[in-house]
DRENPA-3360 file (N, C-alpha, C; in nm, 2 decimals, always signed):
BEGIN
1 = MRDGHDKK = +1.96/-0.88/-0.18/+1.90/-0.88/-0.38/+1.97/-1.03/-0.38 ~ +1.82/-1.15/-0.38/+1.93/-1.30/-0.44/+1.99/-1.31/-0.54 ~ +1.95/-1.25/-0.66/+2.06/-1.25/-0.76/+2.04/-1.14/-0.91 ~ +2.11/-1.17/-0.98/+2.07/-1.06/-1.07/+1.95/-1.01/-1.10 ~ +1.89/-1.16/-1.13/+1.74/-1.14/-1.18/+1.61/-1.06/-1.14 ~ +1.65/-1.12/-1.02/+1.54/-1.11/-0.92/+1.56/-0.95/-0.88 ~ +1.71/-0.88/-0.90/+1.73/-0.73/-0.89/+1.62/-0.64/-1.01 ~ +1.62/-0.75/-1.11/+1.57/-0.66/-1.21/+1.43/-0.68/-1.21;
9 = VWIRLLEE = +1.39/-0.80/-1.12/+1.23/-0.80/-1.11/+1.17/-0.68/-1.01 ~ +1.20/-0.69/-0.91/+1.19/-0.59/-0.80/+1.28/-0.47/-0.85 ~ +1.29/-0.40/-0.94/+1.31/-0.25/-0.98/+1.22/-0.26/-1.09 ~ +1.15/-0.36/-1.18/+1.02/-0.40/-1.24/+0.87/-0.33/-1.18 ~ +0.93/-0.39/-1.09/+0.78/-0.40/-0.96/+0.74/-0.27/-0.89 ~ +0.87/-0.23/-0.86/+0.91/-0.07/-0.80/+0.86/+0.03/-0.88 ~ +0.89/+0.01/-1.02/+0.88/+0.11/-1.07/+0.74/+0.12/-1.13 ~ +0.67/+0.01/-1.14/+0.57/+0.01/-1.19/+0.42/+0.08/-1.05;
17 = AQAEVHAT = +0.48/+0.04/-0.92/+0.43/+0.06/-0.85/+0.39/+0.21/-0.80 ~ +0.53/+0.24/-0.81/+0.55/+0.40/-0.82/+0.43/+0.49/-0.94 ~ +0.49/+0.41/-1.07/+0.35/+0.47/-1.12/+0.20/+0.49/-1.11 ~ +0.18/+0.38/-1.04/+0.06/+0.35/-1.01/-0.03/+0.43/-0.92 ~ +0.08/+0.45/-0.83/+0.04/+0.52/-0.72/+0.04/+0.61/-0.78 ~ +0.13/+0.71/-0.84/+0.14/+0.84/-0.91/-0.06/+0.86/-0.96 ~ -0.04/+0.73/-1.07/-0.16/+0.79/-1.16/-0.32/+0.77/-1.06 ~ -0.31/+0.72/-0.92/-0.42/+0.70/-0.86/-0.42/+0.78/-0.80;
25 = TASLPAEL = -0.27/+0.84/-0.71/-0.33/+0.99/-0.65/-0.37/+1.15/-0.72 ~ -0.30/+1.09/-0.88/-0.37/+1.19/-0.98/-0.55/+1.23/-1.00 ~ -0.60/+1.08/-0.97/-0.66/+1.07/-1.05/-0.79/+1.08/-0.88 ~ -0.77/+1.12/-0.80/-0.81/+1.12/-0.68/-0.91/+1.30/-0.66 ~ -1.02/+1.34/-0.65/-1.09/+1.44/-0.61/-0.98/+1.54/-0.54 ~ -1.00/+1.68/-0.58/-0.86/+1.72/-0.49/-0.86/+1.76/-0.34 ~ -0.97/+1.73/-0.32/-0.94/+1.73/-0.17/-0.92/+1.60/-0.07 ~ -0.96/+1.50/-0.17/-0.86/+1.41/-0.12/-0.74/+1.37/-0.17;
33 = RAKALEIP = -0.77/+1.43/-0.28/-0.57/+1.41/-0.40/-0.47/+1.51/-0.24 ~ -0.48/+1.64/-0.18/-0.42/+1.69/-0.08/-0.36/+1.60/+0.05 ~ -0.55/+1.52/+0.03/-0.47/+1.39/+0.20/-0.36/+1.33/+0.14 ~ -0.45/+1.28/+0.05/-0.33/+1.18/-0.03/-0.15/+1.22/-0.04 ~ -0.16/+1.28/-0.09/-0.04/+1.35/-0.12/+0.08/+1.39/+0.04 ~ +0.02/+1.38/+0.16/+0.01/+1.43/+0.28/+0.11/+1.25/+0.36 ~ +0.04/+1.19/+0.33/+0.12/+1.05/+0.38/+0.19/+0.99/+0.29 ~ +0.28/+0.95/+0.35/+0.42/+0.88/+0.22/+0.35/+0.75/+0.21;
41 = VVFERAPS = +0.42/+0.69/+0.10/+0.41/+0.57/+0.05/+0.58/+0.49/+0.03 ~ +0.56/+0.37/+0.13/+0.68/+0.31/+0.10/+0.65/+0.19/+0.07 ~ +0.74/+0.09/-0.02/+0.77/+0.01/-0.07/+0.90/-0.11/+0.00 ~ +0.81/-0.23/+0.02/+0.89/-0.31/+0.07/+0.82/-0.45/+0.00 ~ +0.94/-0.56/+0.02/+0.92/-0.65/-0.07/+0.77/-0.76/+0.01 ~ +0.80/-0.77/+0.12/+0.74/-0.84/+0.22/+0.72/-0.76/+0.41 ~ +0.61/-0.85/+0.47/+0.59/-0.77/+0.56/+0.75/-0.84/+0.67 ~ +0.81/-0.77/+0.75/+0.92/-0.86/+0.83/+0.94/-0.91/+0.93;
49 = RALMRDGI = +1.03/-1.01/+0.95/+0.99/-1.06/+1.05/+0.90/-1.00/+1.18 ~ +0.97/-0.93/+1.26/+0.90/-0.83/+1.39/+0.78/-0.77/+1.34 ~ +0.71/-0.76/+1.18/+0.57/-0.71/+1.21/+0.47/-0.87/+1.19 ~ +0.56/-0.98/+1.16/+0.47/-1.10/+1.11/+0.53/-1.11/+1.33 ~ +0.59/-1.17/+1.39/+0.59/-1.14/+1.56/+0.45/-1.10/+1.57 ~ +0.47/-0.96/+1.51/+0.31/-0.86/+1.58/+0.20/-0.89/+1.54 ~ +0.18/-1.03/+1.51/+0.10/-1.04/+1.40/+0.01/-1.02/+1.26 ~ +0.12/-0.94/+1.16/+0.07/-0.89/+1.05/+0.15/-1.04/+0.97;
57 = AGDTMGLF = -0.01/-1.03/+0.91/-0.01/-1.18/+0.81/+0.13/-1.20/+0.74 ~ +0.21/-1.33/+0.72/+0.33/-1.23/+0.61/+0.27/-1.26/+0.44 ~ +0.14/-1.27/+0.43/+0.09/-1.24/+0.25/+0.01/-1.13/+0.24 ~ +0.06/-1.06/+0.38/-0.02/-0.92/+0.34/+0.01/-0.82/+0.24 ~ -0.01/-0.75/+0.18/-0.05/-0.66/+0.05/+0.01/-0.52/+0.10 ~ -0.06/-0.47/+0.21/-0.04/-0.34/+0.21/-0.03/-0.29/+0.38 ~ -0.01/-0.20/+0.45/-0.04/-0.12/+0.58/-0.04/-0.06/+0.60 ~ -0.10/+0.06/+0.67/-0.12/+0.16/+0.74/-0.06/+0.16/+0.81;
65 = VGSAFADE = -0.01/+0.26/+0.85/+0.09/+0.26/+1.03/+0.10/+0.40/+1.08 ~ +0.05/+0.41/+1.22/+0.03/+0.62/+1.27/-0.12/+0.57/+1.25 ~ -0.15/+0.70/+1.31/-0.25/+0.79/+1.35/-0.35/+0.77/+1.19 ~ -0.45/+0.81/+1.24/-0.59/+0.87/+1.13/-0.54/+0.95/+1.12 ~ -0.60/+1.00/+0.93/-0.59/+1.16/+0.92/-0.66/+1.25/+1.12 ~ -0.73/+1.20/+1.12/-0.89/+1.27/+1.22/-0.80/+1.27/+1.37 ~ -0.70/+1.18/+1.39/-0.63/+1.14/+1.53/-0.48/+1.21/+1.53 ~ -0.44/+1.25/+1.41/-0.31/+1.25/+1.42/-0.30/+1.32/+1.50;
73 = GLEPLPPE = -0.13/+1.25/+1.61/-0.05/+1.32/+1.67/-0.07/+1.26/+1.85 ~ -0.16/+1.16/+1.84/-0.18/+1.03/+1.92/-0.14/+0.89/+1.89 ~ -0.09/+0.90/+1.77/+0.05/+0.76/+1.82/+0.17/+0.83/+1.74 ~ +0.25/+0.76/+1.81/+0.39/+0.75/+1.86/+0.45/+0.75/+1.74 ~ +0.42/+0.70/+1.63/+0.46/+0.74/+1.45/+0.38/+0.74/+1.35 ~ +0.44/+0.87/+1.29/+0.38/+0.96/+1.18/+0.31/+0.85/+1.11 ~ +0.20/+0.92/+1.06/+0.15/+0.79/+0.92/+0.24/+0.78/+0.83 ~ +0.21/+0.64/+0.74/+0.22/+0.61/+0.65/+0.17/+0.46/+0.59;
81 = IILYLDNI = +0.20/+0.46/+0.46/+0.13/+0.34/+0.41/+0.27/+0.30/+0.30 ~ +0.27/+0.11/+0.39/+0.41/+0.03/+0.33/+0.29/-0.02/+0.23 ~ +0.33/-0.05/+0.05/+0.34/-0.12/-0.04/+0.41/-0.28/+0.00 ~ +0.37/-0.40/+0.02/+0.47/-0.52/-0.03/+0.47/-0.56/-0.12 ~ +0.52/-0.51/-0.22/+0.52/-0.57/-0.41/+0.54/-0.72/-0.44 ~ +0.61/-0.77/-0.37/+0.59/-0.90/-0.41/+0.53/-0.96/-0.33 ~ +0.46/-0.96/-0.24/+0.29/-1.02/-0.20/+0.22/-0.96/-0.30 ~ +0.18/-0.86/-0.34/+0.11/-0.85/-0.45/+0.13/-0.87/-0.58;
89 = WEDAAHDA = +0.24/-0.91/-0.56/+0.25/-0.98/-0.75/+0.28/-1.09/-0.76 ~ +0.27/-1.18/-0.62/+0.19/-1.27/-0.62/+0.05/-1.33/-0.61 ~ -0.02/-1.25/-0.56/-0.14/-1.26/-0.53/-0.19/-1.21/-0.74 ~ -0.14/-1.11/-0.78/-0.14/-1.08/-0.93/-0.14/-1.22/-1.01 ~ -0.06/-1.31/-0.99/-0.07/-1.44/-1.04/+0.03/-1.42/-1.07 ~ +0.15/-1.32/-1.11/+0.25/-1.27/-1.23/+0.18/-1.16/-1.26 ~ +0.06/-1.12/-1.33/+0.01/-1.03/-1.40/+0.03/-0.91/-1.44 ~ +0.11/-0.88/-1.52/+0.13/-0.75/-1.47/+0.02/-0.62/-1.46;
97 = QEYRFQVR = -0.09/-0.63/-1.58/-0.20/-0.56/-1.58/-0.29/-0.63/-1.43 ~ -0.33/-0.72/-1.40/-0.30/-0.74/-1.22/-0.28/-0.66/-1.12 ~ -0.12/-0.73/-1.19/-0.07/-0.58/-1.02/-0.08/-0.44/-1.05 ~ -0.09/-0.44/-1.16/-0.13/-0.22/-1.13/-0.31/-0.27/-1.10 ~ -0.35/-0.30/-1.12/-0.48/-0.33/-1.03/-0.53/-0.29/-0.86 ~ -0.43/-0.44/-0.84/-0.43/-0.48/-0.69/-0.30/-0.35/-0.65 ~ -0.21/-0.30/-0.68/-0.17/-0.20/-0.62/-0.25/-0.09/-0.65 ~ -0.35/-0.02/-0.70/-0.44/+0.09/-0.67/-0.54/+0.00/-0.58;
105 = QTLLHELG = -0.58/-0.06/-0.55/-0.64/-0.11/-0.46/-0.58/-0.13/-0.36 ~ -0.48/-0.13/-0.34/-0.41/-0.19/-0.22/-0.40/-0.02/-0.17 ~ -0.33/+0.03/-0.21/-0.33/+0.16/-0.20/-0.45/+0.27/-0.20 ~ -0.57/+0.22/-0.27/-0.67/+0.26/-0.19/-0.76/+0.25/-0.07 ~ -0.75/+0.16/-0.02/-0.75/+0.07/+0.09/-0.69/+0.11/+0.22 ~ -0.50/+0.15/+0.17/-0.51/+0.22/+0.30/-0.52/+0.32/+0.30 ~ -0.51/+0.42/+0.20/-0.57/+0.52/+0.25/-0.67/+0.59/+0.26 ~ -0.76/+0.48/+0.27/-0.91/+0.44/+0.35/-0.84/+0.44/+0.51;
113 = HYLGLDEG = -0.80/+0.36/+0.58/-0.77/+0.40/+0.69/-0.66/+0.52/+0.75 ~ -0.65/+0.51/+0.67/-0.56/+0.65/+0.66/-0.66/+0.81/+0.70 ~ -0.76/+0.74/+0.62/-0.91/+0.88/+0.64/-1.01/+0.82/+0.76 ~ -1.00/+0.74/+0.85/-1.07/+0.67/+0.93/-1.18/+0.59/+0.91 ~ -1.20/+0.49/+0.78/-1.23/+0.36/+0.75/-1.18/+0.24/+0.83 ~ -1.26/+0.20/+0.86/-1.27/+0.02/+0.85/-1.28/-0.07/+0.77 ~ -1.25/-0.18/+0.86/-1.26/-0.26/+0.68/-1.45/-0.26/+0.65 ~ -1.53/-0.30/+0.74/-1.67/-0.28/+0.72/-1.68/-0.15/+0.55;
121 = DLEQRELG = -1.63/-0.05/+0.62/-1.65/+0.03/+0.54/-1.56/+0.08/+0.41 ~ -1.49/-0.02/+0.40/-1.38/-0.09/+0.26/-1.47/-0.13/+0.23 ~ -1.52/-0.25/+0.29/-1.58/-0.35/+0.19/-1.73/-0.33/+0.11 ~ -1.79/-0.25/+0.16/-1.91/-0.09/+0.09/-1.83/-0.05/-0.07 ~ -1.72/+0.02/-0.04/-1.68/+0.02/-0.08/-1.61/-0.01/-0.20 ~ -1.61/-0.16/-0.18/-1.53/-0.26/-0.29/-1.38/-0.23/-0.26 ~ -1.31/-0.21/-0.11/-1.18/-0.19/-0.13/-1.16/-0.30/-0.04 ~ -1.22/-0.41/-0.04/-1.22/-0.45/+0.11/-1.13/-0.58/+0.13;
% end
């Protein structure tokens, strides 16, 4: 952490993101909720240097890694969703309500990838 203030901001962002992930998951239809509960959600500040070297943009807000639900077992990594909270906070222009909205949208977008949707499918569902 850079300093005490930064740590407080991180804790607040983390707590709000965890609450929004919980609320979003709970609001899903039962069958979709069951699938969503199978995939871990991890919170990080921003993509690592290694991910950026692999082509992930530094301002990425979320990332799905691993196999899609239908293809599980084909990738060496287990599926997970990573939410990059500093990037979401920046995109939300430091507005708490917009931040929660963006956490929800990013989670649903990455969950869509887990369920096998591509970017076009997600844009049709206004999750692009």
